[in-house]
TORDOZA-140667 format. One record per residue (C-alpha): residue in one letter; x, y, z. Coordinates in steps of 0.1 Angstrom, whole numbers, plus 5000, padded with zeros to 4 digits. Example, Ala and Ser with C-alpha at 12.3 -4.5 7.8 and 13.67 -1.06 7.14 Angstrom:
2
a512349555078
s513749895071
END
This chain:
347
m399525568941
q398425888946
d400726158957
d398526318979
a398026229015
r394226289025
l393126149058
l390725839052
s387325879051
e384525729077
d383325499055
e387025359044
l388025339083
a384425139086
l385724899061
i389124869076
h387524779111
a385424519093
l388424359078
q390224349110
l387424149126
q387023929094
p390023999070
r389323719047
g385323779052
s383023779021
w381924109005
t378523989010
d379123949053
l380924259051
g378624429030
r375724349055
a377424459085
l377924789070
d374924859051
v376424859018
d376024648989
p378724388984
v380124538949
t380324928969
v382424698996
a384724558971
r385324868950
r386225078983
w388524808994
s390124798957
r390725148958
l392625158994
a394524858982
e395625028952
r396525328970
g398425098994
q396325279022
a395124959032
w396324569031
i395924219043
g398624029055
l399523759080
s400323789120
p401923519137
g399623319153
p399923249192
r401622909191
i404223029166
c406523199189
d406722839204
q408422739172
v410523049165
c412723319185
a411823689182
a413623979196
f413124389195
v416624499181
e418224869188
i420424959160
d422625269161
c423825429127
l426425659118
s425625999110
g424126029074
s423825649072
t420325579083
d418525589048
g421125339033
v420825099064
v417125109060
r417125009024
t419524749031
l417324639065
c414224609045
a414924379019
h416024119048
p413323829050
h413923839089
m413424199094
l410024209101
t409424579114
i411624909113
e411125179131
r412725549133
s413025639165
a413225959186
g415325819211
d418625719222
h419025459191
s418525549154
l416525229150
l414425019165
a413524679147
t411424379152
v413224049140
a412723689141
a414523359132
a413922979135
d415922989167
l418223109189
r421423019171
a419823179142
l418923489157
s422223529171
r423823459136
y421923739122
t422323979150
l425823939158
d427023879122
v424923969096
l423524319112
q427024429125
a428424399092
i426124629073
p427924959064
g426825229086
v425725019116
t427625099147
a426024909174
v422824639179
h421524559209
a418724249208
r416224209233
i414923849231
i411223839237
t410523589263
h406723609262
m404523769237
f401223919255
t400224049224
e401024159191
g399824409164
g397124179146
h394724209176
w394624599172
r391424759164
i390525109155
d386925099170
a385325269138
l382425049139
a378825049165
p379024779186
t375824639168
q378024639137
s381124459153
a378624219168
q377624109133
l381224029123
a382523889156
t383423519153
p383323309188
a386823229199
r387622869192
p390122679213
l393322599195
s393522229187
a396221959182
g394121889148
q395721699121
g398621779099
p402221899105
q402322109134
e405422319124
i405922509094
t406922299062
a408822379032
f405222399015
d403722609040
r406722869037
t406122868999
l402122939008
l402623209035
g405223409010
h402223458983
l399523509014
a401723799027
h401623968992
d397623928993
g396123799022
r392823739008
a393923568978
s391723318969
y392222958971
q392022898935
s394823148929
l396923028957
a396422678944
a397922758909
a400722998923
v402122688944
g400922398920
t398522218939
s394822158945
t392522418959
s391422148987
t394822098995
v395722469002
k392522549019
r392622249042
r396422379052
i395122719059
d392722589081
q394822389099
l397422649103
t395022869118
r393622599139
l396922519150
g397422869160
l400522899137
l398723169116
r396323479115
f395523739089
r395224109099
c394224439083
d396524699081
f396425049069
a398225379067
r397925469102
p398825869099
l396025879075
g393425709096
g393825929130
w396425759144
p400025919136
v401725859167
a403325529176
v405225509211
t407225249230
f407825219264
r410125049284
a409424939320
k410824749350
v407624539365
p408724279393
p408623949379
a405523829405
d403624109387
l404624079350
p401823809340
d398923999358
i400024339344
g400824209309
h397624089306
a395824369317
l398124599293
v397024369263
r393124509272
l394124869269
p392624989232
e396025179225
t398124889229
r399424749198
n402224499212
c403124389248
a405924149254
a408324069283
i412124079272
s415324059283
g418124299291
p417924579315
h413824649314
n411724329314
l408624489297
i407824649265
l404724819254
q403924969221
a401025189215
s399025379189
l398025729198
h395526029181
s398426289193
v401826349208
a400126479238
d398326159245
v401826029253
v401726189286
r398026079297
f398225739285
e401925729308
a400125889338
h397025589332
l399625339335
a400825479363
a397925509384
a396425199372
h399624969380
p401525149408
t404424859403
l405224929364
d407825149362
v408025339330
v412125409326
q412225519288
r409525599264
e410325679226
i408125839201
t408325689166
l409425949137
r408625709110
h407725329099
d410025219072
k408624839074
l405724689091
l405124309091
g406924289057
h405524589040
t407524849032
l406125199039
d406425589027
p406325819051
h402825879050
g402625479064
r401125359030
s402425039014
l404825058989
g405924648985
v406124359003
v409324159015
a407823829026
p409023739060
d410723419062
v412123359094
w412723009088
c415423059059
e419323109072
p420423439082
t422923549051
g422123939049
t421023889013
p417123929002
g415323589006
END
C-alpha cells in the first residue's frame, strides 16, 4: 500500500458509486455506464483495491437481523490502553465495526452474535475480561431501519445511475436452507475477503461445483440473508466526518421517523435500540461544520425527535470486518462470523 494520502479522483469516485449500485456487475456493464472501456474500468478497480482505497465486501441482508442479535456497544478503556484494546478487538469475528469516539466512551463498536445468549456472553464475559477495558455498555438493536450497505456517494449523473439500477425484487421464501449453514459460513468467509471473487474461484476454495456456489449465493440474496457492498476510504473520498446521534423519540413516532431518516443521503445507519435513548443515527458528512447543520435539519423536520447526544468519530479502526489505517484504507480482513461461540480468541 502506498503511504501517500491523496484524495480519490472524480473518475475513481464514479467507479465506486457504480460498484455501490452493482457490486458484482460485469466490467462491460460498469464501463458502459461510465463511458469507459471494460479494460480501463478493471484496471482502475485493481489500483483502488491494491491500495486498500476501496473494496467489495458483504452486508447483512434485511432478513438476517431476524436470525442474529446485534448491538451498539460503548467500551471504556484505561488511559493509554486503547491501542492495545483495539488490536485485540479487531481480531474478534463478532466485532464488526470499531470507532474511536470523541465522546464519553473510548470506543463505539457494532457487534453481533447468533442469539441473545451468545451476545450476552460476548459483552458480559469476553469483552469485560480484556486487559484495559473498564466498562462495557450494550445497546441491543431492536429494529434496523437501514445499514451502511445502502449508503451512496452520489458521484454519478442520474442517467448513469439509471443504467445500473436494478428493479427491487420482493424477498422470496425460495428454495434451499433459509438459515445460515456451516457451508454458508465457509462461503461467506471467502466472500468477506473479496466480494467480487468469481464463482469458479469460490468453488475451488470451498471444494464444490461452480453451479452449487452460484445457486447458493443467489438463494442467500433472494432470501434477504446476504447483500454485497462497495466500501472505500471515506476520508480520501470527501467524507471525513462520521457522527453518531442518540435520540429519544416517542414510541408511536419511531417507525415513521426511522423510515424518514433512512431517506436522507447522509444516513449510514439507523436503528431502534434499547437503553436510555431509543434511536441511534449514524451519518457521513463532508465537514465538522455540517454536524450542526444536519442536526438543525433533523430538529426542523422532526419536532418530536430529541437528540440528546452527538459524538464525532475520531477514527475508524474496523469497518464490517476490514481493519483500517488512519486514512480509512483497508489493511486486511477479519471475516465476520457471528455464529461461532464467543471465546475472545481469533476466529
